[in-house]
Short mmCIF file of the C-alpha atoms (twelve columns), coordinates in Angstrom:
data_MODEL
# 
_entry.id   MODEL 
# 
loop_
_atom_site.group_PDB 
_atom_site.id 
_atom_site.type_symbol 
_atom_site.label_atom_id 
_atom_site.label_alt_id 
_atom_site.label_comp_id 
_atom_site.label_asym_id 
_atom_site.label_seq_id 
_atom_site.Cartn_x 
_atom_site.Cartn_y 
_atom_site.Cartn_z 
_atom_site.pdbx_PDB_model_num 
ATOM 1   C CA . MET A 1   85.249  103.447 143.123 1 
ATOM 2   C CA . ILE A 2   84.271  104.948 139.781 1 
ATOM 3   C CA . HIS A 3   85.750  108.150 138.435 1 
ATOM 4   C CA . PHE A 4   85.393  110.343 135.356 1 
ATOM 5   C CA . ASP A 5   87.527  113.419 134.693 1 
ATOM 6   C CA . PRO A 6   87.078  115.516 131.511 1 
ATOM 7   C CA . HIS A 7   89.547  118.233 132.485 1 
ATOM 8   C CA . TRP A 8   92.831  116.810 131.232 1 
ATOM 9   C CA . THR A 9   94.670  117.430 127.971 1 
ATOM 10  C CA . TYR A 10  97.379  115.385 126.271 1 
ATOM 11  C CA . ARG A 11  99.598  116.988 123.612 1 
ATOM 12  C CA . GLY A 12  96.900  119.538 122.973 1 
ATOM 13  C CA . PHE A 13  94.019  117.055 122.781 1 
ATOM 14  C CA . ARG A 14  91.192  116.911 125.293 1 
ATOM 15  C CA . ALA A 15  91.694  113.705 127.307 1 
ATOM 16  C CA . LEU A 16  88.707  112.042 128.989 1 
ATOM 17  C CA . VAL A 17  89.704  109.791 131.893 1 
ATOM 18  C CA . LEU A 18  87.548  106.843 133.009 1 
ATOM 19  C CA . GLU A 19  88.815  104.926 136.024 1 
ATOM 20  C CA . ASN A 20  87.904  102.254 138.562 1 
ATOM 21  C CA . ARG A 21  90.035  100.223 140.947 1 
ATOM 22  C CA . TYR A 22  91.102  97.840  138.181 1 
ATOM 23  C CA . LEU A 23  91.911  100.033 135.220 1 
ATOM 24  C CA . ARG A 24  92.228  103.520 133.792 1 
ATOM 25  C CA . ALA A 25  91.210  104.413 130.233 1 
ATOM 26  C CA . VAL A 26  91.984  107.674 128.434 1 
ATOM 27  C CA . VAL A 27  89.928  108.680 125.390 1 
ATOM 28  C CA . LEU A 28  90.851  111.421 122.894 1 
ATOM 29  C CA . PRO A 29  87.488  112.485 121.414 1 
ATOM 30  C CA . ASP A 30  89.046  114.936 118.960 1 
ATOM 31  C CA . LEU A 31  91.253  112.248 117.389 1 
ATOM 32  C CA . GLY A 32  88.723  109.711 116.170 1 
ATOM 33  C CA . ALA A 33  87.496  108.930 119.712 1 
ATOM 34  C CA . LYS A 34  90.714  106.957 120.075 1 
ATOM 35  C CA . ILE A 35  91.277  105.038 123.302 1 
ATOM 36  C CA . TRP A 36  94.795  106.286 123.793 1 
ATOM 37  C CA . SER A 37  95.646  104.562 127.062 1 
ATOM 38  C CA . LEU A 38  94.440  101.487 128.932 1 
ATOM 39  C CA . VAL A 39  96.301  100.861 132.166 1 
ATOM 40  C CA . ASP A 40  96.150  97.681  134.260 1 
ATOM 41  C CA . LYS A 41  96.438  99.381  137.640 1 
ATOM 42  C CA . ALA A 42  97.298  96.275  139.653 1 
ATOM 43  C CA . ALA A 43  100.346 95.653  137.460 1 
ATOM 44  C CA . ASP A 44  100.978 99.354  136.740 1 
ATOM 45  C CA . ARG A 45  101.135 98.300  133.081 1 
ATOM 46  C CA . GLU A 46  100.127 100.164 129.936 1 
ATOM 47  C CA . VAL A 47  98.316  97.633  127.756 1 
ATOM 48  C CA . LEU A 48  98.217  99.672  124.558 1 
ATOM 49  C CA . TRP A 49  101.263 100.310 122.406 1 
ATOM 50  C CA . HIS A 50  102.451 103.834 121.644 1 
ATOM 51  C CA . ASN A 51  104.670 104.616 118.687 1 
ATOM 52  C CA . PRO A 52  108.003 105.802 120.107 1 
ATOM 53  C CA . ARG A 53  108.557 108.101 117.116 1 
ATOM 54  C CA . VAL A 54  105.059 109.410 116.351 1 
ATOM 55  C CA . PRO A 55  103.053 111.077 119.141 1 
ATOM 56  C CA . PRO A 56  99.357  111.942 118.717 1 
ATOM 57  C CA . ARG A 57  99.003  115.025 116.550 1 
ATOM 58  C CA . PRO A 58  96.162  116.604 114.584 1 
ATOM 59  C CA . ALA A 59  95.521  114.654 111.408 1 
ATOM 60  C CA . VAL A 60  94.229  116.050 108.137 1 
ATOM 61  C CA . TYR A 61  91.260  114.125 106.720 1 
ATOM 62  C CA . GLY A 62  92.594  111.820 104.008 1 
ATOM 63  C CA . ALA A 63  96.103  111.609 105.469 1 
ATOM 64  C CA . ALA A 64  98.190  108.464 105.059 1 
ATOM 65  C CA . TYR A 65  97.341  106.472 108.177 1 
ATOM 66  C CA . ASP A 66  100.724 104.815 108.596 1 
ATOM 67  C CA . ASP A 67  102.483 108.182 108.791 1 
ATOM 68  C CA . TRP A 68  100.105 109.278 111.582 1 
ATOM 69  C CA . PHE A 69  100.041 105.917 113.331 1 
ATOM 70  C CA . CYS A 70  100.743 106.816 116.954 1 
ATOM 71  C CA . GLY A 71  99.230  103.670 118.495 1 
ATOM 72  C CA . GLY A 72  96.336  103.269 120.875 1 
ATOM 73  C CA . TRP A 73  92.969  101.885 119.794 1 
ATOM 74  C CA . ASP A 74  91.163  103.173 116.705 1 
ATOM 75  C CA . GLU A 75  88.136  102.003 114.726 1 
ATOM 76  C CA . LEU A 76  88.349  101.770 110.957 1 
ATOM 77  C CA . PHE A 77  85.231  102.311 108.817 1 
ATOM 78  C CA . PRO A 78  84.137  101.821 106.032 1 
ATOM 79  C CA . ASN A 79  87.449  100.568 104.670 1 
ATOM 80  C CA . ASP A 80  91.088  99.808  105.385 1 
ATOM 81  C CA . ALA A 81  93.178  100.410 102.243 1 
ATOM 82  C CA . PRO A 82  92.139  103.481 100.237 1 
ATOM 83  C CA . ALA A 83  89.157  102.498 98.102  1 
ATOM 84  C CA . ALA A 84  86.972  103.703 95.267  1 
ATOM 85  C CA . VAL A 85  83.419  102.372 95.630  1 
ATOM 86  C CA . GLY A 86  80.286  103.482 93.810  1 
ATOM 87  C CA . GLY A 87  81.924  106.651 92.544  1 
ATOM 88  C CA . ASP A 88  83.161  107.675 96.001  1 
ATOM 89  C CA . VAL A 89  86.762  107.667 97.210  1 
ATOM 90  C CA . TYR A 90  87.337  106.430 100.759 1 
ATOM 91  C CA . PRO A 91  90.494  107.662 102.515 1 
ATOM 92  C CA . ASP A 92  93.272  105.486 103.886 1 
ATOM 93  C CA . HIS A 93  92.026  103.421 106.864 1 
ATOM 94  C CA . GLY A 94  88.592  104.965 106.615 1 
ATOM 95  C CA . GLU A 95  86.912  108.231 107.513 1 
ATOM 96  C CA . LEU A 96  86.729  108.058 111.333 1 
ATOM 97  C CA . TRP A 97  90.225  107.822 112.811 1 
ATOM 98  C CA . SER A 98  91.243  111.423 112.010 1 
ATOM 99  C CA . MET A 99  87.959  113.161 112.813 1 
ATOM 100 C CA . PRO A 100 86.570  114.771 116.005 1 
ATOM 101 C CA . TYR A 101 83.575  113.315 117.830 1 
ATOM 102 C CA . ASP A 102 80.950  115.060 119.910 1 
ATOM 103 C CA . TRP A 103 80.682  113.622 123.408 1 
ATOM 104 C CA . GLN A 104 78.727  113.630 126.641 1 
ATOM 105 C CA . ALA A 105 79.061  111.591 129.823 1 
ATOM 106 C CA . GLU A 106 76.673  110.071 132.333 1 
ATOM 107 C CA . VAL A 107 78.189  109.367 135.734 1 
ATOM 108 C CA . ASP A 108 76.764  107.840 138.887 1 
ATOM 109 C CA . ALA A 109 78.152  105.841 141.808 1 
ATOM 110 C CA . ARG A 110 78.108  102.584 139.834 1 
ATOM 111 C CA . GLU A 111 79.283  103.423 136.310 1 
ATOM 112 C CA . VAL A 112 80.525  105.936 133.776 1 
ATOM 113 C CA . ARG A 113 78.927  105.919 130.353 1 
ATOM 114 C CA . LEU A 114 80.685  108.014 127.722 1 
ATOM 115 C CA . HIS A 115 78.681  108.690 124.547 1 
ATOM 116 C CA . LEU A 116 80.599  109.749 121.426 1 
ATOM 117 C CA . SER A 117 79.124  110.429 118.002 1 
ATOM 118 C CA . ARG A 118 79.680  111.966 114.590 1 
ATOM 119 C CA . SER A 119 78.473  111.787 111.006 1 
ATOM 120 C CA . GLY A 120 80.374  110.135 108.211 1 
ATOM 121 C CA . VAL A 121 82.246  112.317 105.747 1 
ATOM 122 C CA . VAL A 122 81.891  110.451 102.453 1 
ATOM 123 C CA . THR A 123 79.341  107.921 103.634 1 
ATOM 124 C CA . PRO A 124 75.810  109.083 104.609 1 
ATOM 125 C CA . THR A 125 76.126  107.529 108.047 1 
ATOM 126 C CA . PHE A 126 75.772  108.458 111.700 1 
ATOM 127 C CA . ILE A 127 78.195  106.713 114.044 1 
ATOM 128 C CA . GLU A 128 77.763  106.311 117.795 1 
ATOM 129 C CA . LYS A 129 80.307  104.815 120.173 1 
ATOM 130 C CA . SER A 130 79.405  104.338 123.843 1 
ATOM 131 C CA . ILE A 131 82.083  103.360 126.374 1 
ATOM 132 C CA . THR A 132 80.887  102.017 129.727 1 
ATOM 133 C CA . LEU A 133 83.045  101.387 132.785 1 
ATOM 134 C CA . ARG A 134 81.461  99.927  135.919 1 
ATOM 135 C CA . ALA A 135 82.856  100.233 139.427 1 
ATOM 136 C CA . ASP A 136 83.439  96.545  140.096 1 
ATOM 137 C CA . GLU A 137 84.757  95.107  136.804 1 
ATOM 138 C CA . PRO A 138 88.127  94.915  134.993 1 
ATOM 139 C CA . VAL A 139 86.074  95.316  131.826 1 
ATOM 140 C CA . VAL A 140 85.352  98.086  129.321 1 
ATOM 141 C CA . ARG A 141 82.122  97.691  127.329 1 
ATOM 142 C CA . ILE A 142 81.954  99.429  123.963 1 
ATOM 143 C CA . ARG A 143 78.749  99.675  121.964 1 
ATOM 144 C CA . TYR A 144 78.909  100.609 118.288 1 
ATOM 145 C CA . ARG A 145 75.849  101.878 116.457 1 
ATOM 146 C CA . ILE A 146 76.099  102.826 112.767 1 
ATOM 147 C CA . ARG A 147 73.045  104.089 110.874 1 
ATOM 148 C CA . ASN A 148 72.885  104.280 107.082 1 
ATOM 149 C CA . ASP A 149 71.043  107.529 106.353 1 
ATOM 150 C CA . GLY A 150 71.471  107.153 102.598 1 
ATOM 151 C CA . TYR A 151 69.115  105.849 99.935  1 
ATOM 152 C CA . ALA A 152 71.269  102.926 98.817  1 
ATOM 153 C CA . PRO A 153 72.932  99.944  100.508 1 
ATOM 154 C CA . LEU A 154 76.419  100.548 101.910 1 
ATOM 155 C CA . ASP A 155 79.138  97.915  101.557 1 
ATOM 156 C CA . PHE A 156 81.735  98.275  104.281 1 
ATOM 157 C CA . LEU A 157 84.315  96.894  106.661 1 
ATOM 158 C CA . LEU A 158 84.177  97.836  110.352 1 
ATOM 159 C CA . LYS A 159 87.360  96.903  112.153 1 
ATOM 160 C CA . LEU A 160 88.659  97.329  115.698 1 
ATOM 161 C CA . HIS A 161 92.317  98.337  115.789 1 
ATOM 162 C CA . PRO A 162 93.885  98.096  119.275 1 
ATOM 163 C CA . ALA A 163 97.670  98.189  119.034 1 
ATOM 164 C CA . LEU A 164 99.072  96.207  121.974 1 
ATOM 165 C CA . ALA A 165 102.327 96.418  123.888 1 
ATOM 166 C CA . ILE A 166 104.219 93.133  123.516 1 
ATOM 167 C CA . SER A 167 107.327 91.162  124.426 1 
ATOM 168 C CA . PRO A 168 108.670 87.782  123.250 1 
ATOM 169 C CA . ALA A 169 106.809 86.267  126.217 1 
ATOM 170 C CA . CYS A 170 103.454 87.142  124.642 1 
ATOM 171 C CA . ARG A 171 101.016 84.642  123.180 1 
ATOM 172 C CA . ILE A 172 98.059  85.109  120.810 1 
ATOM 173 C CA . ASP A 173 94.953  82.960  121.291 1 
ATOM 174 C CA . LEU A 174 92.111  82.715  118.780 1 
ATOM 175 C CA . PRO A 175 89.151  80.313  118.367 1 
ATOM 176 C CA . ALA A 176 89.816  80.037  114.617 1 
ATOM 177 C CA . ARG A 177 90.191  77.140  112.242 1 
ATOM 178 C CA . THR A 178 91.362  78.547  108.915 1 
ATOM 179 C CA . VAL A 179 93.913  81.344  108.630 1 
ATOM 180 C CA . ILE A 180 94.580  83.105  105.321 1 
ATOM 181 C CA . ILE A 181 97.868  84.964  104.981 1 
ATOM 182 C CA . ASP A 182 97.628  88.161  102.989 1 
ATOM 183 C CA . GLU A 183 99.552  87.805  99.744  1 
ATOM 184 C CA . GLU A 184 101.761 90.808  100.514 1 
ATOM 185 C CA . PHE A 185 102.890 89.456  103.905 1 
ATOM 186 C CA . ARG A 186 104.193 85.926  103.388 1 
ATOM 187 C CA . GLN A 187 107.769 86.459  104.506 1 
ATOM 188 C CA . ARG A 188 107.560 84.484  107.743 1 
ATOM 189 C CA . LEU A 189 106.401 81.138  106.329 1 
ATOM 190 C CA . GLY A 190 107.391 81.512  102.685 1 
ATOM 191 C CA . ALA A 191 105.793 82.809  99.526  1 
ATOM 192 C CA . THR A 192 103.857 79.632  98.695  1 
ATOM 193 C CA . VAL A 193 102.165 79.272  102.109 1 
ATOM 194 C CA . GLU A 194 98.758  80.831  101.585 1 
ATOM 195 C CA . ARG A 195 96.778  79.389  104.514 1 
ATOM 196 C CA . PHE A 196 97.041  77.093  107.513 1 
ATOM 197 C CA . THR A 197 94.963  75.661  110.337 1 
ATOM 198 C CA . TRP A 198 95.397  77.627  113.562 1 
ATOM 199 C CA . PRO A 199 97.637  77.578  115.530 1 
ATOM 200 C CA . LEU A 200 100.388 75.540  113.823 1 
ATOM 201 C CA . ALA A 201 101.706 76.379  110.373 1 
ATOM 202 C CA . ARG A 202 104.287 74.655  108.211 1 
ATOM 203 C CA . SER A 203 106.842 76.851  106.477 1 
ATOM 204 C CA . ASN A 204 108.238 76.379  102.981 1 
ATOM 205 C CA . ALA A 205 111.336 74.934  104.642 1 
ATOM 206 C CA . GLY A 206 109.240 72.245  106.346 1 
ATOM 207 C CA . ALA A 207 109.475 73.714  109.851 1 
ATOM 208 C CA . THR A 208 106.429 73.739  112.155 1 
ATOM 209 C CA . VAL A 209 105.756 77.263  113.411 1 
ATOM 210 C CA . ASP A 210 103.524 77.990  116.397 1 
ATOM 211 C CA . MET A 211 101.802 81.194  115.279 1 
ATOM 212 C CA . ARG A 212 100.585 81.872  118.821 1 
ATOM 213 C CA . GLN A 213 104.111 82.834  119.837 1 
ATOM 214 C CA . VAL A 214 105.121 86.476  119.370 1 
ATOM 215 C CA . PRO A 215 108.590 86.713  117.794 1 
ATOM 216 C CA . PRO A 216 111.266 89.054  119.195 1 
ATOM 217 C CA . GLN A 217 111.804 92.437  117.596 1 
ATOM 218 C CA . SER A 218 115.160 91.213  116.298 1 
ATOM 219 C CA . ALA A 219 113.320 88.744  114.046 1 
ATOM 220 C CA . ALA A 220 112.662 91.632  111.639 1 
ATOM 221 C CA . LEU A 221 109.361 90.048  110.537 1 
ATOM 222 C CA . CYS A 222 105.887 91.323  109.733 1 
ATOM 223 C CA . ASP A 223 102.734 89.190  109.923 1 
ATOM 224 C CA . PHE A 224 99.350  90.021  108.447 1 
ATOM 225 C CA . PHE A 225 96.693  87.335  108.316 1 
ATOM 226 C CA . TYR A 226 92.947  86.783  108.534 1 
ATOM 227 C CA . ALA A 227 91.591  84.224  110.994 1 
ATOM 228 C CA . ILE A 228 88.221  83.066  109.661 1 
ATOM 229 C CA . GLU A 229 85.767  80.264  110.466 1 
ATOM 230 C CA . LEU A 230 85.637  81.382  114.088 1 
ATOM 231 C CA . ASP A 231 84.207  78.875  116.580 1 
ATOM 232 C CA . ALA A 232 83.407  81.739  118.968 1 
ATOM 233 C CA . GLY A 233 83.705  85.512  119.177 1 
ATOM 234 C CA . TRP A 234 86.859  86.395  121.077 1 
ATOM 235 C CA . CYS A 235 90.612  86.944  120.812 1 
ATOM 236 C CA . ALA A 236 93.361  87.502  123.372 1 
ATOM 237 C CA . LEU A 237 96.993  88.439  123.854 1 
ATOM 238 C CA . THR A 238 98.665  87.216  127.055 1 
ATOM 239 C CA . ASP A 239 101.998 88.197  128.548 1 
ATOM 240 C CA . THR A 240 102.955 84.770  129.889 1 
ATOM 241 C CA . ALA A 241 105.805 86.185  131.983 1 
ATOM 242 C CA . ARG A 242 103.323 88.352  133.897 1 
ATOM 243 C CA . ALA A 243 100.353 85.945  133.569 1 
ATOM 244 C CA . ALA A 244 98.319  88.974  132.488 1 
ATOM 245 C CA . GLY A 245 96.630  89.952  129.284 1 
ATOM 246 C CA . PHE A 246 94.048  91.719  127.163 1 
ATOM 247 C CA . GLY A 247 91.039  90.098  125.521 1 
ATOM 248 C CA . LEU A 248 88.109  91.069  123.343 1 
ATOM 249 C CA . ALA A 249 84.728  89.357  123.214 1 
ATOM 250 C CA . PHE A 250 82.292  90.135  120.416 1 
ATOM 251 C CA . ASP A 251 79.393  88.829  118.362 1 
ATOM 252 C CA . PRO A 252 80.880  86.548  115.661 1 
ATOM 253 C CA . ALA A 253 77.781  87.095  113.549 1 
ATOM 254 C CA . VAL A 254 78.953  90.728  113.227 1 
ATOM 255 C CA . PHE A 255 82.738  90.433  113.516 1 
ATOM 256 C CA . SER A 256 83.211  87.301  111.448 1 
ATOM 257 C CA . SER A 257 87.013  87.384  111.274 1 
ATOM 258 C CA . VAL A 258 90.002  88.445  113.348 1 
ATOM 259 C CA . TRP A 259 92.867  90.042  111.484 1 
ATOM 260 C CA . VAL A 260 96.289  89.942  113.117 1 
ATOM 261 C CA . PHE A 261 98.961  92.480  112.190 1 
ATOM 262 C CA . GLY A 262 102.288 91.804  113.845 1 
ATOM 263 C CA . ALA A 263 105.124 94.284  113.450 1 
ATOM 264 C CA . TYR A 264 108.081 92.346  114.810 1 
ATOM 265 C CA . GLY A 265 110.816 94.708  113.701 1 
ATOM 266 C CA . GLY A 266 109.947 94.082  110.050 1 
ATOM 267 C CA . TRP A 267 107.707 97.128  109.502 1 
ATOM 268 C CA . ARG A 268 109.419 100.459 110.109 1 
ATOM 269 C CA . GLY A 269 111.405 98.776  112.882 1 
ATOM 270 C CA . LEU A 270 108.349 98.849  115.178 1 
ATOM 271 C CA . TYR A 271 107.191 96.232  117.663 1 
ATOM 272 C CA . THR A 272 103.502 95.657  118.303 1 
ATOM 273 C CA . THR A 273 100.675 93.201  117.705 1 
ATOM 274 C CA . ILE A 274 97.255  94.477  116.621 1 
ATOM 275 C CA . LEU A 275 94.262  92.180  117.172 1 
ATOM 276 C CA . GLU A 276 91.585  93.289  114.720 1 
ATOM 277 C CA . PRO A 277 88.070  91.804  114.846 1 
ATOM 278 C CA . CYS A 278 86.457  92.777  111.553 1 
ATOM 279 C CA . THR A 279 83.139  92.397  109.759 1 
ATOM 280 C CA . GLY A 280 84.831  90.917  106.680 1 
ATOM 281 C CA . TYR A 281 88.091  90.508  104.768 1 
ATOM 282 C CA . PRO A 282 90.476  91.165  103.004 1 
ATOM 283 C CA . TYR A 283 91.734  94.678  103.682 1 
ATOM 284 C CA . ARG A 284 91.058  95.878  100.121 1 
ATOM 285 C CA . LEU A 285 87.352  96.748  100.252 1 
ATOM 286 C CA . GLU A 286 86.797  96.443  96.501  1 
ATOM 287 C CA . GLU A 287 88.155  92.885  96.650  1 
ATOM 288 C CA . ALA A 288 85.995  92.031  99.669  1 
ATOM 289 C CA . ILE A 289 82.910  93.266  97.824  1 
ATOM 290 C CA . ALA A 290 83.815  91.218  94.750  1 
ATOM 291 C CA . ARG A 291 84.345  88.103  96.886  1 
ATOM 292 C CA . GLY A 292 81.146  88.608  98.842  1 
ATOM 293 C CA . THR A 293 83.098  88.884  102.120 1 
ATOM 294 C CA . ALA A 294 82.331  92.550  102.874 1 
ATOM 295 C CA . SER A 295 79.402  93.562  105.071 1 
ATOM 296 C CA . ARG A 296 76.369  95.462  103.831 1 
ATOM 297 C CA . LEU A 297 74.108  97.952  105.596 1 
ATOM 298 C CA . GLU A 298 70.816  98.536  103.823 1 
ATOM 299 C CA . ALA A 299 69.364  102.021 103.400 1 
ATOM 300 C CA . GLY A 300 67.872  103.151 106.689 1 
ATOM 301 C CA . ALA A 301 69.289  100.152 108.558 1 
ATOM 302 C CA . VAL A 302 71.313  100.224 111.778 1 
ATOM 303 C CA . LEU A 303 74.259  98.082  112.867 1 
ATOM 304 C CA . ASP A 304 74.151  97.819  116.659 1 
ATOM 305 C CA . THR A 305 76.676  95.648  118.492 1 
ATOM 306 C CA . GLU A 306 78.663  95.538  121.738 1 
ATOM 307 C CA . VAL A 307 82.273  94.536  122.333 1 
ATOM 308 C CA . THR A 308 83.776  93.664  125.709 1 
ATOM 309 C CA . ALA A 309 87.429  94.403  126.463 1 
ATOM 310 C CA . VAL A 310 88.838  92.699  129.541 1 
ATOM 311 C CA . LEU A 311 92.115  92.897  131.445 1 
ATOM 312 C CA . TYR A 312 92.859  89.580  133.150 1 
ATOM 313 C CA . ARG A 313 95.525  88.282  135.527 1 
ATOM 314 C CA . GLY A 314 96.750  84.873  136.740 1 
ATOM 315 C CA . ILE A 315 96.284  83.305  133.284 1 
ATOM 316 C CA . SER A 316 98.973  82.226  130.815 1 
ATOM 317 C CA . ALA A 317 96.754  80.868  128.001 1 
ATOM 318 C CA . VAL A 318 93.142  81.586  127.050 1 
ATOM 319 C CA . GLU A 319 90.564  78.987  126.058 1 
ATOM 320 C CA . HIS A 320 87.474  81.192  126.006 1 
ATOM 321 C CA . ILE A 321 86.169  84.675  126.817 1 
ATOM 322 C CA . ASP A 322 82.436  85.192  127.204 1 
ATOM 323 C CA . ARG A 323 80.515  88.353  126.398 1 
ATOM 324 C CA . ASN A 324 80.646  89.464  130.054 1 
ATOM 325 C CA . GLY A 325 84.437  89.296  130.044 1 
ATOM 326 C CA . ALA A 326 84.850  86.060  131.991 1 
ATOM 327 C CA . VAL A 327 88.122  84.413  130.902 1 
ATOM 328 C CA . ARG A 328 88.827  80.690  130.974 1 
# 
């Protein structure tokens, strides 16, 4: 079974529904082509986190992202923190998340392919996002294509931003070696702990902390770190109590790091983990450019890459996810 329905609305937004026997995805094309919902149908479980205090609502270009942060899955480009680059000012969390996309769908008996596109606002770019759901897979395939239509190279960060529903039974798995903790978010391990080797960290107090384990909301903590030196291109969050989870597989030559933002009661009282494959680091684009850790798109060049999102069951820890969504 494969199904596509463009006739729904959610809080005033057009809602495009893609569905097979494994999962249901809802896309809001007029709000940054956000994947608002991703439901594991077998478990009747919403995978994505939704802010209990902030529903989706129309966002003004240049708005403060955190105050509009309703959850779901956004893409951030060409920056995270507000940035001034080459005489241009980039808005908070980039120029895509608040903007409407054009869309069209191709549907047959085997798959739905949803094409979404728009031009950049500050950047001279054309962005395409294609979401494919096939009838027989618990997998969503997302292809990103970004073309630099300008006459100069473009330094950028492209970051996936799926906010995930969590519990203290959840576990994060990454194929990383080095992890760098952002200097503004060192509360959990202590101010002098700048980096560690995944997955075990040592706190200032000498305690060994398994960073795979999601803390409870009562911990009142907030994590933000960059997993670099990836041995492969994937990341996963598993609910060990349900033996079910969400994983992403990607090209590590494009997404060279995975950022992890964990709001465990310590940021606005909220509770979610965001797994964020990104083309560079840190979140301040000017600093990434200065360090040589941003990405660059030459004039006339195209970035073209595919990401696989998979919902899996019967697994309590992940060792690998391949580009077809097979989980080991």
